[in-house]
C-alpha positions in Angstrom: 62.2 44.9 45.2 64.0 47.6 43.3 67.4 49.2 44.1 66.7 52.8 44.9 70.2 53.7 43.9 69.6 52.4 40.4 66.5 54.5 40.1 68.4 57.6 41.3 71.1 56.9 38.7 68.9 56.4 35.7 65.2 57.2 36.3 64.4 57.4 32.6 65.6 53.8 32.0 63.5 52.7 35.0 60.3 54.3 33.6 61.0 53.0 30.1 61.2 49.4 31.5 57.9 49.9 33.3 56.4 51.3 30.1 57.2 47.9 28.5 54.9 46.4 31.1 52.2 48.9 30.2 52.7 50.9 33.4 53.0 54.7 33.9 56.2 56.4 34.9 56.7 56.5 38.7 60.4 57.5 39.1 59.6 61.2 39.8 57.2 60.2 42.6 59.7 57.7 44.1 62.6 60.2 43.9 60.5 63.0 45.4 59.7 60.8 48.4 63.3 59.6 48.6 64.7 63.2 48.4 62.4 64.4 51.2 63.3 61.4 53.3 67.1 62.0 52.8 66.6 65.7 53.5 65.0 64.9 56.9 67.8 62.5 57.7 70.3 65.2 56.9 68.4 67.8 59.0 68.3 65.3 61.9 72.0 64.8 61.7 72.5 68.6 61.6 70.3 69.1 64.6 72.2 66.3 66.4 75.5 68.1 65.8 74.0 71.4 67.1 72.6 69.5 70.2 76.0 68.0 70.9 77.8 71.3 70.5 75.3 73.0 72.8 75.5 70.2 75.4 79.3 70.8 75.6 78.8 74.5 76.2 76.2 74.1 78.9 78.7 73.0 81.5 81.1 75.8 80.7 78.3 78.4 81.0 77.3 76.9 84.4 80.9 76.9 85.6 81.5 80.6 84.8 78.2 81.6 86.4 76.5 82.8 83.2 73.0 81.8 84.1 71.4 83.4 81.1 73.6 81.6 78.7 73.2 78.4 80.7 69.4 78.6 80.4 69.6 79.5 76.6 71.8 76.6 75.9 69.7 74.2 78.0 66.6 75.3 76.1 68.5 74.9 72.8 69.5 71.3 73.7 65.8 70.5 74.6 64.6 72.1 71.3 67.1 70.1 69.3 66.2 66.9 71.1 62.6 67.4 70.2 63.5 68.4 66.6 65.6 65.2 66.2 62.8 63.0 67.5 60.3 64.7 65.1 62.6 64.4 62.1 63.5 60.8 62.9 59.9 59.8 63.1 59.1 61.6 59.9 62.0 60.0 58.1 61.1 56.7 59.4 57.5 57.0 58.1 58.8 58.1 54.7 61.2 55.2 54.7 58.3 52.8 55.3 56.3 54.6 52.6 59.2 54.3 50.1 59.6 50.6 50.9 55.9 50.0 50.4 56.0 51.9 47.1 58.9 49.9 45.9 57.3 46.7 47.0 54.3 47.4 44.8 56.2 47.9 41.6 56.8 44.8 39.4 60.2 43.5 38.3 61.7 45.0 35.1 61.7 42.8 31.9 65.1 41.8 30.5 66.0 43.4 27.2 65.5 40.1 25.4 61.9 39.7 26.5 59.6 40.5 23.5 57.4 43.6 23.8 53.7 43.1 24.0 50.5 43.9 25.9 49.0 40.5 26.7 49.0 36.8 26.0 48.3 37.4 22.3 51.8 38.9 22.0 53.7 35.9 23.5 56.2 34.2 21.3 56.4 30.4 20.6 60.0 29.2 20.6 59.6 25.5 20.1 57.2 22.5 20.0 57.5 18.9 20.9 55.3 16.0 19.8 52.4 15.8 17.4 48.8 16.0 18.6 47.1 12.7 18.2 44.5 12.2 15.5 41.3 10.8 16.9 38.7 8.9 14.9 36.0 10.2 17.3 35.3 13.5 18.9 37.6 13.7 22.0 36.0 14.7 25.2 37.2 17.0 28.0 38.6 15.1 31.0 35.4 15.4 33.1 33.2 13.9 30.4 35.3 10.8 29.7 33.3 7.7 30.8 36.2 6.0 32.7 37.0 9.2 34.5 33.6 10.2 35.7 33.5 7.6 38.6 36.7 9.0 40.0 36.1 12.8 39.6 33.3 13.9 41.9 32.5 17.7 41.7 29.1 17.3 43.3 30.6 15.9 46.6 33.2 18.7 46.6 30.6 21.4 46.1 28.7 19.9 49.1 31.8 20.0 51.2 33.5 23.2 50.0 31.7 25.0 47.1 32.8 25.6 43.6 36.3 25.1 42.2 37.0 22.0 44.3 37.0 18.3 43.4 37.0 14.9 45.2 39.2 12.4 43.4 38.7 8.7 43.9 39.6 5.2 42.7 41.7 4.9 39.6 41.9 8.7 39.0 43.4 9.5 42.3 45.9 6.6 41.8 47.0 8.2 38.6 47.2 11.6 40.2 49.4 10.3 43.0 51.5 8.4 40.5 52.1 11.5 38.5 53.4 13.4 41.6 55.7 10.6 42.6 57.0 10.2 39.0 57.8 13.9 38.8 59.6 13.9 42.1 61.7 10.9 41.3 62.6 12.3 37.9 63.7 15.6 39.3 65.7 14.1 42.1 67.3 11.2 40.2 67.8 12.7 36.8 67.8 16.4 37.3 69.7 16.7 40.5 67.1 18.6 42.5 67.0 18.1 46.3 63.6 16.9 47.5 62.3 19.1 50.2 59.1 19.0 52.3 57.8 22.4 53.6 54.9 23.8 55.6 51.9 25.1 53.7 51.3 27.8 56.3 53.7 30.7 56.4 54.4 34.0 58.2 53.5 37.2 56.4 57.1 38.1 55.8 57.5 35.0 53.7 54.7 36.1 51.4 56.4 39.5 51.1 59.7 37.9 50.3 58.3 36.2 47.1 56.1 39.2 46.2 52.7 37.8 46.9 52.3 40.7 49.3 51.5 43.5 49.6 49.8 43.8 46.2 48.2 40.5 45.8 46.7 39.7 49.2 43.3 39.0 47.6 44.8 36.1 45.6 45.7 34.1 48.7 44.0 32.9 51.9 45.0 34.1 55.4 44.1 32.3 58.6 42.6 34.0 61.6 45.9 34.0 63.5 47.9 35.6 60.7 49.4 32.7 58.8 49.0 32.5 55.0 48.3 29.4 53.0 50.9 29.1 50.3 49.8 29.6 46.6 52.9 27.6 45.6 55.9 26.2 47.4 58.0 28.8 45.6 57.1 30.8 48.8 58.7 28.3 51.2 61.5 27.0 49.1 62.8 30.5 48.2 62.4 31.9 51.7 64.6 29.2 53.1 67.6 31.5 52.3 65.9 34.7 53.6 68.3 36.8 55.6 71.2 34.4 54.9 74.7 35.1 53.6 75.6 32.0 51.6 79.1 31.0 50.7 79.8 31.0 47.0 80.5 27.3 47.0 77.0 26.6 48.3 75.5 27.7 45.0 73.5 26.8 43.0 70.9 25.4 45.4 68.3 23.4 43.4 65.2 22.2 45.2 61.9 20.5 44.4 58.8 20.0 46.6 55.4 18.4 46.2 52.8 20.4 48.1 49.2 21.3 48.4 48.7 24.9 47.0 45.8 27.3 47.7 44.6 30.2 45.5 41.5 32.3 45.7 41.5 32.7 41.9 40.5 36.3 42.4 39.6 37.9 39.1 39.0 34.6 37.3 35.2 34.6 37.6 33.7 32.8 34.6 37.1 31.3 33.5 37.4 27.5 33.4 34.4 26.9 35.6 33.9 23.3 34.5 36.4 20.5 35.3 39.5 20.8 37.5 41.7 23.1 35.4 41.4 26.0 37.8 40.9 25.0 41.4 41.2 26.7 44.8 43.1 23.7 46.2 45.6 21.8 44.0 48.9 20.0 44.1 52.1 21.0 42.4 55.7 19.8 42.1 57.7 23.0 42.3 61.3 23.7 41.3 63.3 26.5 42.9 66.9 27.5 42.2 69.1 29.9 44.2 72.2 30.9 42.2 74.7 33.7 41.5 73.1 36.6 39.5 75.3 36.0 36.5 74.2 32.4 36.2 70.4 33.1 36.3 69.7 32.8 32.6 71.6 29.5 32.2 69.6 28.2 35.2 66.4 29.4 33.6 67.1 27.3 30.5 68.0 24.3 32.6 64.8 24.5 34.7 62.7 24.9 31.5 64.3 21.6 30.2 63.6 19.9 33.5 59.9 20.7 33.1 59.8 19.8 29.4 61.4 16.4 30.2 58.4 15.4 32.3 56.0 16.0 29.5 58.2 14.2 27.0 58.5 11.2 29.2 54.7 11.2 29.5 54.3 11.6 25.7 52.3 14.8 26.1 52.6 17.2 23.1 53.5 20.7 24.2 54.8 24.0 23.1 57.2 26.4 24.9 56.6 30.1 24.7 58.4 33.1 26.1 56.0 35.6 27.7 55.9 39.2 26.4 56.6 42.1 28.6 53.0 42.8 29.3 52.0 39.2 30.3 54.8 38.3 32.8 54.1 37.7 36.4 54.9 40.4 39.0 58.3 39.1 40.1 59.6 37.8 36.8 62.4 39.2 34.6 61.8 36.5 32.0 59.3 33.6 31.8 58.9 30.5 29.8 55.4 28.9 29.8 54.9 25.3 28.8 51.5 24.6 27.3 50.3 21.0 27.0 48.0 19.9 24.2 44.4 19.2 25.5 42.4 17.4 22.8 39.2 17.9 24.7 39.6 21.7 24.3 41.5 21.4 21.0 44.1 23.8 22.3 47.3 24.2 24.2 46.9 25.1 27.9 49.5 26.3 30.4 50.9 23.5 32.5 54.1 25.1 33.8 55.6 28.5 34.1 59.3 28.9 34.7 60.7 32.3 35.6 63.9 34.0 36.6 63.4 36.8 39.0 67.0 38.1 39.1 67.8 39.7 42.4 64.3 41.1 42.8 63.1 38.6 45.4 66.5 38.4 47.1 66.4 42.1 47.8 63.0 41.7 49.5 64.4 38.8 51.5 67.9 40.1 52.0 69.3 36.9 50.7 73.0 37.2 49.7 76.1 35.2 48.8 79.8 36.0 49.3 82.9 34.9 47.3 86.0 34.3 49.4 87.3 37.7 50.4 84.5 39.5 48.7 81.5 41.5 49.9 78.0 40.0 50.1 76.0 40.3 46.8 72.3 39.6 46.3 71.6 36.1 44.8 69.2 35.4 42.0 66.1 33.3 42.5 64.2 31.2 40.0 61.0 29.2 40.2 58.9 26.9 38.0 56.3 24.2 38.0 57.6 20.8 37.4 54.6 20.3 36.9 51.1 21.2 38.1 49.9 17.8 39.0 46.2 18.3 38.4 46.7 19.9 35.0 49.1 17.1 34.1 46.4 14.6 35.1 44.0 16.3 32.7 46.5 16.1 29.9 47.2 12.4 30.5 43.5 11.6 30.6 42.5 13.6 27.5 45.4 12.5 25.4 45.0 8.8 26.4 41.2 8.6 26.0 39.7 5.9 23.7 36.5 5.7 21.8 34.9 3.4 24.4 35.6 5.8 27.3 38.6 4.0 28.6 42.0 5.7 29.0 45.4 4.3 28.0 48.1 5.6 30.4 51.7 6.6 29.7 54.3 3.8 30.1 56.3 6.0 32.5 53.5 5.6 35.1 53.3 1.8 34.9 55.8 1.2 37.7 53.9 3.6 40.0 50.6 1.8 39.3 51.6 -1.8 40.1 51.9 -2.5 36.4 48.4 -1.3 35.5 48.3 0.3 32.1 44.8 1.8 31.6 41.6 3.0 33.2 38.6 1.0 31.9 35.4 2.5 30.6 33.8 1.7 34.0 36.6 3.5 35.9 38.7 0.5 37.1 42.5 0.5 37.0 43.5 -2.4 34.8 
């Protein structure tokens, strides 16, 4: 959420930053509501002072037998009481409207973020690995002979409909191995604290990490008001909601492996085959809570943690910085990692790592305090480390062989009981 004081102080800069996201100026509308709200608060305080003054004079008028003055003052006190109630209610309604308005405005891009309208304006900053040369036409993951027995879209459609999959046999073994490998690497080598969280959360948690109010249609809500998390960014970040942390507790670096749920609203017709875009999927998430002046350093660190997973798996990838028009709602700056998928002959997103600055912390009222200092809002960062299903796709497509078998990355051998490949018939060997 945005700091109303910053908008008051420099509305032109606020509008200019939103324009970089392709959005219209809104500062005048915000400030008009804010000014009216503040005027009502001031009027309420003025009325309260008049009420207090009249209340003191009522007794004196009664004592000297001035019945007319007594009745006038008593009526004035009653009028001011009603006026205060009305102004307080109106100011409260405007305060709620202002908060809702600020909640629906995305974060402002950092100056260093490249300008642009959409994904075509994103900027590649580095690549790792060389896409493999095949002496046959590589297939997409769902068409590889050895994968087909373990990837059942028909059964999933019977159970749940489109954009679901049932994984079995060797394929689910590799999927589970990938998640375990990611967690172990992040904990043992990257110093992240493994955390297990619920996948059902209260509404305020979704507000805290900016899924609500604007993107309700992108997530699923239960009949009793809980929301299914679209990512454990929601739970990990909200663990500090309402807290005042001591400076020496920062940075807090966490990772979690969870089920995630997304309605994929607005993605009709996109990636309808295979398991690239699913309603239910697994992800190993990374979240950092740190001092605001350390956020960019932590952003680079988290990006390298995600890159390390792909490098250990031998998956070629590229790292891009998203332009101002393509960033997510809560981000100040985002790096996307795109893995090479030979079946599609293109790089596809497998991780998105963002710094949100103090944007989410203001929504959650999450702060830290140096010894003897006043509480300051923390910075929050989140990133995939990685999306397990998409990583599975990358492993299967990059390791496929002409006979339909799949050679697996050496990093997974310890998690597969020493097995090294999926045979053309779908067995783990």
